[in-house]
N, CA, C and O atoms as CSV, one atom per row, in Angstrom:
chain,resi,resn,atom,element,x,y,z
A,1,MET,N,N,2.874,4.759,20.774
A,1,MET,CA,C,2.643,5.095,19.295
A,1,MET,C,C,1.465,4.242,18.954
A,1,MET,O,O,1.138,3.163,19.449
A,2,SER,N,N,0.899,4.932,18.023
A,2,SER,CA,C,-0.331,4.212,17.142
A,2,SER,C,C,0.464,3.892,16.033
A,2,SER,O,O,1.572,4.261,15.644
A,3,GLN,N,N,-0.695,2.826,15.476
A,3,GLN,CA,C,-0.380,2.217,14.098
A,3,GLN,C,C,-1.176,2.806,13.006
A,3,GLN,O,O,-2.342,3.126,13.239
A,4,TYR,N,N,-0.637,2.989,11.777
A,4,TYR,CA,C,-1.190,3.574,10.847
A,4,TYR,C,C,-0.934,2.661,9.534
A,4,TYR,O,O,0.163,2.146,9.318
A,5,LEU,N,N,-2.118,2.500,8.629
A,5,LEU,CA,C,-1.679,2.139,7.241
A,5,LEU,C,C,-1.770,3.037,6.139
A,5,LEU,O,O,-2.754,3.733,5.891
A,6,LEU,N,N,-0.919,3.004,5.616
A,6,LEU,CA,C,-0.284,3.845,4.230
A,6,LEU,C,C,-0.629,2.825,3.168
A,6,LEU,O,O,-0.133,1.700,3.238
A,7,SER,N,N,-1.400,3.134,2.252
A,7,SER,CA,C,-1.963,2.149,1.352
A,7,SER,C,C,-1.577,3.108,0.258
A,7,SER,O,O,-1.662,4.327,0.408
A,8,VAL,N,N,-1.047,2.395,-1.112
A,8,VAL,CA,C,-0.801,2.992,-2.316
A,8,VAL,C,C,-1.640,2.739,-3.266
A,8,VAL,O,O,-1.868,1.558,-3.527
A,9,TRP,N,N,-2.257,3.720,-3.959
A,9,TRP,CA,C,-3.296,3.482,-4.738
A,9,TRP,C,C,-2.957,3.785,-6.046
A,9,TRP,O,O,-2.240,4.759,-6.272
A,10,HIS,N,N,-3.561,2.772,-7.331
A,10,HIS,CA,C,-3.026,3.043,-8.525
A,10,HIS,C,C,-4.507,3.272,-9.201
A,10,HIS,O,O,-5.541,2.819,-8.709
A,11,ASP,N,N,-4.444,4.012,-10.351
A,11,ASP,CA,C,-5.424,4.241,-11.405
A,11,ASP,C,C,-6.040,3.006,-12.193
A,11,ASP,O,O,-7.225,2.908,-12.512
A,12,ASP,N,N,-5.211,2.237,-12.408
A,12,ASP,CA,C,-5.679,1.092,-13.381
A,12,ASP,C,C,-4.986,-0.212,-13.085
A,12,ASP,O,O,-4.252,-0.243,-12.097
A,13,GLU,N,N,-5.147,-1.404,-13.899
A,13,GLU,CA,C,-4.478,-2.381,-13.858
A,13,GLU,C,C,-3.174,-2.067,-14.015
A,13,GLU,O,O,-2.844,-1.587,-15.099
A,14,TYR,N,N,-2.178,-2.267,-12.993
A,14,TYR,CA,C,-0.827,-2.199,-13.279
A,14,TYR,C,C,0.144,-3.674,-13.366
A,14,TYR,O,O,-0.238,-4.704,-12.811
A,15,GLY,N,N,1.110,-3.615,-13.948
A,15,GLY,CA,C,1.757,-4.683,-14.097
A,15,GLY,C,C,2.863,-4.833,-12.758
A,15,GLY,O,O,3.114,-3.936,-11.954
A,16,THR,N,N,3.423,-6.177,-12.764
A,16,THR,CA,C,4.462,-6.372,-11.794
A,16,THR,C,C,5.720,-6.907,-12.625
A,16,THR,O,O,6.580,-7.523,-11.995
A,17,ASP,N,N,5.841,-6.764,-13.637
A,17,ASP,CA,C,7.086,-7.112,-14.545
A,17,ASP,C,C,7.830,-5.540,-14.632
A,17,ASP,O,O,7.607,-4.817,-15.602
A,18,PHE,N,N,8.454,-5.241,-13.853
A,18,PHE,CA,C,9.142,-3.856,-14.078
A,18,PHE,C,C,10.481,-3.964,-14.716
A,18,PHE,O,O,11.365,-4.754,-14.383
A,19,ASP,N,N,10.537,-3.025,-15.733
A,19,ASP,CA,C,11.708,-2.861,-16.542
A,19,ASP,C,C,12.484,-1.798,-15.851
A,19,ASP,O,O,12.112,-0.625,-15.862
A,20,LEU,N,N,13.611,-2.223,-15.223
A,20,LEU,CA,C,14.493,-1.285,-14.539
A,20,LEU,C,C,15.242,-0.771,-15.095
A,20,LEU,O,O,16.060,-0.075,-14.492
A,21,ASP,N,N,15.282,-0.910,-16.600
A,21,ASP,CA,C,16.057,-0.292,-17.604
A,21,ASP,C,C,15.126,1.219,-17.749
A,21,ASP,O,O,15.719,2.294,-17.844
A,22,ASP,N,N,13.674,1.133,-17.751
A,22,ASP,CA,C,13.005,2.330,-17.695
A,22,ASP,C,C,13.381,3.208,-16.631
A,22,ASP,O,O,13.393,2.866,-15.448
A,23,PRO,N,N,13.720,4.461,-17.102
A,23,PRO,CA,C,14.432,5.478,-16.113
A,23,PRO,C,C,13.287,5.954,-15.173
A,23,PRO,O,O,13.556,6.400,-14.057
A,24,ASP,N,N,11.809,5.845,-15.699
A,24,ASP,CA,C,10.635,6.254,-14.913
A,24,ASP,C,C,10.614,5.283,-13.716
A,24,ASP,O,O,10.503,5.656,-12.548
A,25,VAL,N,N,10.738,3.921,-14.143
A,25,VAL,CA,C,10.681,2.843,-13.294
A,25,VAL,C,C,11.762,2.787,-12.424
A,25,VAL,O,O,11.533,2.612,-11.227
A,26,ALA,N,N,12.901,2.907,-12.823
A,26,ALA,CA,C,14.219,2.806,-11.916
A,26,ALA,C,C,14.020,4.136,-10.835
A,26,ALA,O,O,14.074,3.964,-9.618
A,27,ARG,N,N,13.817,5.283,-11.367
A,27,ARG,CA,C,13.712,6.442,-10.322
A,27,ARG,C,C,12.630,6.016,-9.284
A,27,ARG,O,O,12.956,6.110,-8.100
A,28,THR,N,N,11.256,5.513,-9.614
A,28,THR,CA,C,10.398,5.009,-8.500
A,28,THR,C,C,11.020,4.161,-7.763
A,28,THR,O,O,10.825,4.417,-6.574
A,29,VAL,N,N,11.673,3.276,-7.925
A,29,VAL,CA,C,12.223,2.029,-7.364
A,29,VAL,C,C,13.066,2.729,-6.367
A,29,VAL,O,O,12.757,2.622,-5.181
A,30,SER,N,N,14.011,3.375,-6.685
A,30,SER,CA,C,15.064,3.868,-6.118
A,30,SER,C,C,14.277,4.886,-4.789
A,30,SER,O,O,14.662,4.902,-3.620
A,31,GLN,N,N,13.456,5.446,-5.185
A,31,GLN,CA,C,12.640,6.398,-4.187
A,31,GLN,C,C,11.957,5.729,-3.234
A,31,GLN,O,O,12.051,6.226,-2.112
A,32,VAL,N,N,11.252,4.686,-3.340
A,32,VAL,CA,C,10.703,3.810,-2.631
A,32,VAL,C,C,11.547,3.149,-1.853
A,32,VAL,O,O,11.261,3.085,-0.657
A,33,ASP,N,N,12.834,2.477,-2.358
A,33,ASP,CA,C,13.751,1.976,-1.516
A,33,ASP,C,C,14.433,2.970,-0.404
A,33,ASP,O,O,14.826,2.491,0.660
A,34,ALA,N,N,14.561,4.397,-0.688
A,34,ALA,CA,C,15.032,5.435,0.086
A,34,ALA,C,C,14.082,5.605,1.178
A,34,ALA,O,O,14.479,5.779,2.330
A,35,PHE,N,N,12.690,5.558,0.833
A,35,PHE,CA,C,11.591,5.575,1.613
A,35,PHE,C,C,11.660,4.517,2.839
A,35,PHE,O,O,11.641,4.810,4.035
A,36,ASN,N,N,11.737,3.333,2.323
A,36,ASN,CA,C,11.730,2.255,3.281
A,36,ASN,C,C,13.013,2.290,4.338
A,36,ASN,O,O,12.811,2.104,5.538
A,37,LYS,N,N,14.193,2.511,3.873
A,37,LYS,CA,C,15.146,2.604,4.471
A,37,LYS,C,C,15.203,3.628,5.804
A,37,LYS,O,O,15.600,3.387,6.944
A,38,GLU,N,N,14.640,4.895,5.212
A,38,GLU,CA,C,14.364,5.927,6.355
A,38,GLU,C,C,13.373,5.471,7.235
A,38,GLU,O,O,13.614,5.560,8.439
A,39,ILE,N,N,12.252,4.977,6.849
A,39,ILE,CA,C,11.174,4.599,8.006
A,39,ILE,C,C,11.694,3.316,8.858
A,39,ILE,O,O,11.505,3.184,10.067
A,40,THR,N,N,12.292,2.512,8.131
A,40,THR,CA,C,13.184,1.301,9.086
A,40,THR,C,C,14.358,2.023,10.004
A,40,THR,O,O,14.514,1.705,11.182
A,41,GLU,N,N,15.084,2.924,9.413
A,41,GLU,CA,C,16.084,3.467,10.374
A,41,GLU,C,C,15.465,4.228,11.369
A,41,GLU,O,O,16.162,4.413,12.366
A,42,ARG,N,N,14.218,4.778,11.373
A,42,ARG,CA,C,13.837,5.515,12.348
A,42,ARG,C,C,12.773,4.874,13.639
A,42,ARG,O,O,12.191,5.452,14.558
A,43,GLY,N,N,12.829,3.443,13.236
A,43,GLY,CA,C,12.011,2.596,14.094
A,43,GLY,C,C,10.662,2.623,13.980
A,43,GLY,O,O,9.982,2.281,14.947
A,44,LEU,N,N,9.950,3.109,12.558
A,44,LEU,CA,C,8.712,3.318,12.409
A,44,LEU,C,C,8.149,2.116,11.562
A,44,LEU,O,O,6.950,1.838,11.584
A,45,TRP,N,N,8.947,1.508,10.913
A,45,TRP,CA,C,8.574,0.193,10.022
A,45,TRP,C,C,8.044,-0.965,10.961
A,45,TRP,O,O,8.606,-1.463,11.937
A,46,VAL,N,N,6.690,-1.290,10.352
A,46,VAL,CA,C,5.974,-2.289,11.105
A,46,VAL,C,C,6.045,-3.510,10.171
A,46,VAL,O,O,6.492,-4.603,10.519
A,47,PHE,N,N,5.575,-3.228,8.988
A,47,PHE,CA,C,5.146,-4.201,7.802
A,47,PHE,C,C,4.829,-3.427,6.703
A,47,PHE,O,O,4.334,-2.305,6.814
A,48,GLY,N,N,5.109,-4.008,5.545
A,48,GLY,CA,C,4.774,-3.431,4.266
A,48,GLY,C,C,5.083,-4.410,3.300
A,48,GLY,O,O,5.807,-5.357,3.609
A,49,GLY,N,N,4.487,-4.256,1.850
A,49,GLY,CA,C,4.497,-4.742,0.843
A,49,GLY,C,C,3.791,-4.432,-0.410
A,49,GLY,O,O,2.831,-3.664,-0.469
A,50,GLY,N,N,4.385,-5.155,-1.564
A,50,GLY,CA,C,3.629,-4.666,-2.557
A,50,GLY,C,C,2.471,-5.910,-3.041
A,50,GLY,O,O,2.750,-7.086,-2.807
A,51,LEU,N,N,1.331,-5.592,-3.639
A,51,LEU,CA,C,0.345,-6.530,-4.033
A,51,LEU,C,C,0.244,-6.737,-5.579
A,51,LEU,O,O,0.300,-5.866,-6.448
A,52,GLN,N,N,0.100,-7.953,-5.712
A,52,GLN,CA,C,-0.278,-8.388,-7.242
A,52,GLN,C,C,-1.306,-7.438,-7.493
A,52,GLN,O,O,-1.642,-6.647,-6.612
A,53,PRO,N,N,-1.940,-7.449,-8.845
A,53,PRO,CA,C,-3.069,-6.723,-9.259
A,53,PRO,C,C,-4.331,-7.198,-8.698
A,53,PRO,O,O,-4.320,-8.353,-8.271
A,54,ALA,N,N,-5.274,-6.620,-8.627
A,54,ALA,CA,C,-6.669,-7.051,-8.019
A,54,ALA,C,C,-7.182,-8.059,-8.853
A,54,ALA,O,O,-8.045,-8.767,-8.334
A,55,SER,N,N,-6.854,-8.314,-10.074
A,55,SER,CA,C,-7.319,-9.300,-11.004
A,55,SER,C,C,-6.834,-10.569,-10.277
A,55,SER,O,O,-7.469,-11.544,-10.680
A,56,THR,N,N,-6.108,-10.817,-9.532
A,56,THR,CA,C,-5.598,-11.918,-8.974
A,56,THR,C,C,-6.274,-12.339,-7.621
A,56,THR,O,O,-6.102,-13.415,-7.048
A,57,ALA,N,N,-7.061,-11.319,-7.220
A,57,ALA,CA,C,-7.869,-11.773,-5.955
A,57,ALA,C,C,-8.751,-12.375,-6.040
A,57,ALA,O,O,-9.365,-12.379,-7.107
A,58,THR,N,N,-9.194,-13.156,-4.921
A,58,THR,CA,C,-10.376,-14.136,-4.831
A,58,THR,C,C,-10.941,-13.507,-3.483
A,58,THR,O,O,-10.260,-13.210,-2.501
A,59,VAL,N,N,-12.251,-13.369,-3.619
A,59,VAL,CA,C,-13.098,-12.936,-2.411
A,59,VAL,C,C,-13.873,-14.079,-1.784
A,59,VAL,O,O,-14.636,-14.756,-2.475
A,60,VAL,N,N,-13.716,-14.282,-0.638
A,60,VAL,CA,C,-14.175,-15.316,0.085
A,60,VAL,C,C,-15.392,-14.816,0.978
A,60,VAL,O,O,-15.049,-13.921,1.749
A,61,ARG,N,N,-16.564,-15.132,1.050
A,61,ARG,CA,C,-17.995,-14.585,1.703
A,61,ARG,C,C,-18.559,-15.439,2.569
A,61,ARG,O,O,-18.528,-16.591,2.138
A,62,SER,N,N,-19.114,-15.315,3.731
A,62,SER,CA,C,-19.703,-16.239,4.424
A,62,SER,C,C,-21.096,-15.599,4.924
A,62,SER,O,O,-21.263,-14.533,5.516
A,63,ASN,N,N,-22.065,-16.571,4.507
A,63,ASN,CA,C,-23.465,-16.174,4.777
A,63,ASN,C,C,-24.317,-17.285,5.249
A,63,ASN,O,O,-24.729,-18.180,4.512
A,64,GLU,N,N,-24.570,-17.183,6.551
A,64,GLU,CA,C,-25.515,-18.225,7.113
A,64,GLU,C,C,-24.838,-19.560,7.378
A,64,GLU,O,O,-25.395,-20.656,7.317
A,65,GLY,N,N,-23.570,-19.332,7.679
A,65,GLY,CA,C,-22.926,-20.637,7.599
A,65,GLY,C,C,-22.300,-21.236,6.298
A,65,GLY,O,O,-21.434,-22.111,6.301
A,66,GLU,N,N,-22.858,-20.640,5.152
A,66,GLU,CA,C,-22.314,-21.231,3.734
A,66,GLU,C,C,-21.117,-20.208,3.295
A,66,GLU,O,O,-21.162,-18.992,3.483
A,67,THR,N,N,-20.135,-20.848,2.734
A,67,THR,CA,C,-19.080,-19.892,2.292
A,67,THR,C,C,-18.900,-20.069,0.600
A,67,THR,O,O,-18.944,-21.183,0.078
A,68,SER,N,N,-18.738,-19.100,-0.005
A,68,SER,CA,C,-18.360,-18.959,-1.171
A,68,SER,C,C,-17.455,-18.139,-1.611
A,68,SER,O,O,-17.213,-17.153,-0.915
A,69,MET,N,N,-16.693,-18.342,-2.930
A,69,MET,CA,C,-15.484,-17.792,-3.377
A,69,MET,C,C,-15.891,-17.294,-4.999
A,69,MET,O,O,-16.565,-17.961,-5.785
A,70,THR,N,N,-15.408,-16.211,-5.210
A,70,THR,CA,C,-15.554,-15.609,-6.450
A,70,THR,C,C,-14.155,-14.973,-6.860
A,70,THR,O,O,-13.322,-14.622,-6.024
A,71,ASP,N,N,-14.003,-14.872,-8.103
A,71,ASP,CA,C,-12.790,-14.390,-8.589
A,71,ASP,C,C,-12.816,-12.836,-8.865
A,71,ASP,O,O,-13.799,-12.314,-9.390
A,72,GLY,N,N,-11.823,-12.195,-8.533
A,72,GLY,CA,C,-11.514,-10.715,-8.988
A,72,GLY,C,C,-11.877,-9.911,-7.527
A,72,GLY,O,O,-12.286,-10.417,-6.482
A,73,PRO,N,N,-11.620,-8.659,-7.789
A,73,PRO,CA,C,-11.471,-7.776,-6.548
A,73,PRO,C,C,-13.150,-7.691,-5.933
A,73,PRO,O,O,-14.197,-7.868,-6.556
A,74,TYR,N,N,-12.962,-7.395,-4.659
A,74,TYR,CA,C,-14.383,-7.300,-4.095
A,74,TYR,C,C,-15.194,-5.949,-4.641
A,74,TYR,O,O,-16.412,-6.031,-4.800
A,75,ALA,N,N,-14.545,-4.802,-4.904
A,75,ALA,CA,C,-15.065,-3.573,-5.161
A,75,ALA,C,C,-14.788,-3.385,-6.770
A,75,ALA,O,O,-13.723,-3.751,-7.265
A,76,GLU,N,N,-15.813,-2.797,-7.524
A,76,GLU,CA,C,-15.395,-2.686,-9.113
A,76,GLU,C,C,-15.067,-1.034,-8.780
A,76,GLU,O,O,-15.798,-0.299,-8.116
A,77,SER,N,N,-13.923,-0.701,-9.346
A,77,SER,CA,C,-13.168,0.536,-9.019
A,77,SER,C,C,-12.053,0.736,-10.257
A,77,SER,O,O,-11.478,-0.240,-10.739
A,78,LYS,N,N,-11.870,1.772,-10.608
A,78,LYS,CA,C,-10.858,2.251,-11.572
A,78,LYS,C,C,-9.612,2.187,-10.546
A,78,LYS,O,O,-8.533,1.904,-11.067
A,79,GLU,N,N,-9.623,2.363,-9.477
A,79,GLU,CA,C,-8.356,2.628,-8.680
A,79,GLU,C,C,-8.525,1.234,-7.517
A,79,GLU,O,O,-9.553,0.829,-6.975
A,80,GLN,N,N,-7.236,0.764,-7.407
A,80,GLN,CA,C,-6.962,-0.408,-6.463
A,80,GLN,C,C,-5.729,-0.266,-5.774
A,80,GLN,O,O,-4.817,0.415,-6.242
A,81,MET,N,N,-5.638,-0.906,-4.621
A,81,MET,CA,C,-4.569,-0.880,-3.751
A,81,MET,C,C,-3.171,-1.670,-4.275
A,81,MET,O,O,-3.127,-2.882,-4.488
A,82,GLY,N,N,-2.299,-0.955,-4.401
A,82,GLY,CA,C,-1.090,-1.992,-5.094
A,82,GLY,C,C,-0.073,-2.160,-3.960
A,82,GLY,O,O,0.885,-2.895,-4.196
A,83,GLY,N,N,-0.158,-1.562,-2.741
A,83,GLY,CA,C,1.023,-1.918,-1.912
A,83,GLY,C,C,0.558,-1.260,-0.409
A,83,GLY,O,O,-0.549,-0.766,-0.193
A,84,PHE,N,N,1.241,-1.330,0.196
A,84,PHE,CA,C,1.002,-0.701,1.694
A,84,PHE,C,C,2.273,-0.895,2.586
A,84,PHE,O,O,3.192,-1.699,2.431
A,85,TRP,N,N,2.083,0.083,3.595
A,85,TRP,CA,C,3.278,-0.035,4.811
A,85,TRP,C,C,2.160,0.182,6.041
A,85,TRP,O,O,1.121,0.842,6.058
A,86,VAL,N,N,2.766,-0.600,7.005
A,86,VAL,CA,C,2.025,-0.339,8.327
A,86,VAL,C,C,3.317,0.401,9.204
A,86,VAL,O,O,4.445,-0.073,9.339
A,87,ILE,N,N,2.893,1.484,9.661
A,87,ILE,CA,C,3.993,2.067,10.366
A,87,ILE,C,C,3.384,2.604,11.748
A,87,ILE,O,O,2.182,2.799,11.926
A,88,GLU,N,N,4.371,2.811,12.683
A,88,GLU,CA,C,3.983,3.273,13.936
A,88,GLU,C,C,4.401,4.805,13.952
A,88,GLU,O,O,5.518,5.156,13.572
A,89,ALA,N,N,3.424,5.715,14.421
A,89,ALA,CA,C,3.756,7.229,14.531
A,89,ALA,C,C,3.087,7.594,15.769
A,89,ALA,O,O,2.118,6.976,16.210
A,90,PRO,N,N,3.671,8.708,16.377
A,90,PRO,CA,C,3.211,9.321,17.631
A,90,PRO,C,C,1.657,10.026,17.479
A,90,PRO,O,O,0.910,10.198,18.442
A,91,ASP,N,N,1.385,10.334,16.312
A,91,ASP,CA,C,0.120,10.822,16.041
A,91,ASP,C,C,-0.397,10.919,14.661
A,91,ASP,O,O,0.396,10.695,13.746
A,92,PHE,N,N,-1.590,11.215,14.397
A,92,PHE,CA,C,-2.030,11.341,13.106
A,92,PHE,C,C,-1.281,12.325,12.111
A,92,PHE,O,O,-1.090,12.046,10.928
A,93,ASP,N,N,-0.946,13.308,12.616
A,93,ASP,CA,C,-0.118,14.331,11.823
A,93,ASP,C,C,1.150,14.073,11.556
A,93,ASP,O,O,1.705,14.711,10.662
A,94,ALA,N,N,1.788,13.164,12.228
A,94,ALA,CA,C,3.307,12.508,11.905
A,94,ALA,C,C,3.016,11.563,10.737
A,94,ALA,O,O,3.747,11.581,9.747
A,95,ALA,N,N,1.907,10.691,10.830
A,95,ALA,CA,C,1.366,9.510,9.946
A,95,ALA,C,C,1.244,10.288,8.645
A,95,ALA,O,O,1.828,9.874,7.644
A,96,LEU,N,N,0.503,11.408,8.614
A,96,LEU,CA,C,0.266,12.000,7.503
A,96,LEU,C,C,1.587,12.692,6.801
A,96,LEU,O,O,1.658,12.766,5.574
A,97,GLU,N,N,2.580,13.169,7.619
A,97,GLU,CA,C,3.686,13.356,7.127
A,97,GLU,C,C,4.641,12.379,6.578
A,97,GLU,O,O,5.567,12.697,5.831
A,98,TRP,N,N,4.405,11.250,6.947
A,98,TRP,CA,C,5.237,10.049,6.077
A,98,TRP,C,C,4.349,9.700,5.173
A,98,TRP,O,O,4.870,9.052,4.265
A,99,ALA,N,N,2.890,9.916,5.019
A,99,ALA,CA,C,2.097,9.562,3.839
A,99,ALA,C,C,2.640,10.392,2.703
A,99,ALA,O,O,2.982,9.883,1.636
A,100,ARG,N,N,2.714,11.733,2.969
A,100,ARG,CA,C,3.283,12.654,2.105
A,100,ARG,C,C,4.720,12.548,1.383
A,100,ARG,O,O,4.962,12.997,0.262
A,101,LYS,N,N,5.769,11.773,2.347
A,101,LYS,CA,C,7.039,11.400,1.757
A,101,LYS,C,C,6.866,10.080,0.956
A,101,LYS,O,O,7.696,9.784,0.097
A,102,ALA,N,N,5.596,9.132,1.275
A,102,ALA,CA,C,5.416,8.056,0.732
A,102,ALA,C,C,4.883,8.245,-0.743
A,102,ALA,O,O,5.434,7.745,-1.724
A,103,ALA,N,N,3.640,9.099,-0.787
A,103,ALA,CA,C,3.298,9.724,-2.194
A,103,ALA,C,C,4.439,10.199,-2.898
A,103,ALA,O,O,4.589,9.682,-4.006
A,104,ALA,N,N,5.340,11.100,-2.532
A,104,ALA,CA,C,6.398,11.653,-3.265
A,104,ALA,C,C,7.398,10.655,-4.011
A,104,ALA,O,O,8.055,10.874,-5.029
A,105,ALA,N,N,7.329,9.420,-3.175
A,105,ALA,CA,C,8.423,8.413,-3.382
A,105,ALA,C,C,7.636,7.420,-4.588
A,105,ALA,O,O,8.175,7.021,-5.620
A,106,CYS,N,N,6.323,7.167,-4.187
A,106,CYS,CA,C,5.563,6.483,-5.348
A,106,CYS,C,C,4.933,7.232,-6.370
A,106,CYS,O,O,4.194,6.680,-7.185
A,107,GLU,N,N,5.176,8.495,-6.392
A,107,GLU,CA,C,4.588,9.201,-7.244
A,107,GLU,C,C,3.349,9.068,-7.681
A,107,GLU,O,O,3.034,9.166,-8.867
A,108,GLY,N,N,2.324,8.762,-6.449
A,108,GLY,CA,C,1.027,8.611,-6.699
A,108,GLY,C,C,0.151,8.988,-5.384
A,108,GLY,O,O,0.547,9.799,-4.546
A,109,ALA,N,N,-1.026,8.335,-5.309
A,109,ALA,CA,C,-1.769,8.616,-4.046
A,109,ALA,C,C,-1.658,7.470,-2.691
A,109,ALA,O,O,-1.720,6.252,-2.859
A,110,VAL,N,N,-1.539,7.927,-1.768
A,110,VAL,CA,C,-1.452,7.110,-0.440
A,110,VAL,C,C,-2.606,7.710,0.366
A,110,VAL,O,O,-2.794,8.912,0.555
A,111,GLU,N,N,-3.361,6.675,0.819
A,111,GLU,CA,C,-4.246,6.888,1.739
A,111,GLU,C,C,-3.765,6.639,3.231
A,111,GLU,O,O,-2.958,5.724,3.398
A,112,VAL,N,N,-4.153,7.308,4.237
A,112,VAL,CA,C,-3.508,7.052,5.679
A,112,VAL,C,C,-4.874,6.666,6.525
A,112,VAL,O,O,-5.858,7.406,6.539
A,113,ARG,N,N,-4.807,5.525,7.163
A,113,ARG,CA,C,-5.964,5.231,7.951
A,113,ARG,C,C,-5.654,4.540,9.273
A,113,ARG,O,O,-5.119,3.432,9.238
A,114,PRO,N,N,-5.914,5.042,10.288
A,114,PRO,CA,C,-5.260,4.559,11.659
A,114,PRO,C,C,-6.041,3.133,11.933
A,114,PRO,O,O,-7.127,2.901,11.402
A,115,PHE,N,N,-5.434,2.273,12.746
A,115,PHE,CA,C,-5.925,1.166,13.175
A,115,PHE,C,C,-6.889,1.469,14.396
A,115,PHE,O,O,-6.969,2.536,15.005
A,116,GLN,N,N,-7.473,0.519,14.584
A,116,GLN,CA,C,-8.732,0.654,15.620
A,116,GLN,C,C,-7.951,0.445,17.047
A,116,GLN,O,O,-7.051,-0.393,17.101
A,117,GLY,N,N,-8.267,1.132,18.078
A,117,GLY,CA,C,-7.619,0.781,19.567
A,117,GLY,C,C,-8.179,-0.864,19.884
A,117,GLY,O,O,-9.138,-1.443,19.376
A,118,GLU,N,N,-7.393,-1.260,20.711
A,118,GLU,CA,C,-7.545,-2.651,21.413
A,118,GLU,C,C,-8.768,-2.563,22.138
A,118,GLU,O,O,-9.162,-3.521,22.802
C-alpha cells in the first residue's frame, strides 16, 4: 500500500479554542472523531493531527551555510493547512474516497497528495 497526505484547509485564521456547546462545532468534532475511528479500525491510519494557526509558524531558511528564522507562515495566502492525516491506501482512487469522507467530516476542503517513492 502507498501512503497519502490528506491535508485539511481553512479559508482564514481559525481559532483553536473550540466551544463544544456550539452545535456546529460539536457536530464537526463528532464527525471527525467518527472518521478517525473508521480509518483506524480499517488499519489505514498512519499519523494525523490538528495544527495551530499559521500565525504561530516560524520559517527556518538556509542559504549558503547561513540560517535565518522569520515569524509567520512561509506563503502569503487566505487559505492555510489546519490539520492532516497520513493514511495508507491501496491506490490513489481509494485515497480520494477517504479524502471525500474526510472533507464531509470536516465540512471543508481536503487536499490529497501521494508521498514520493523511496
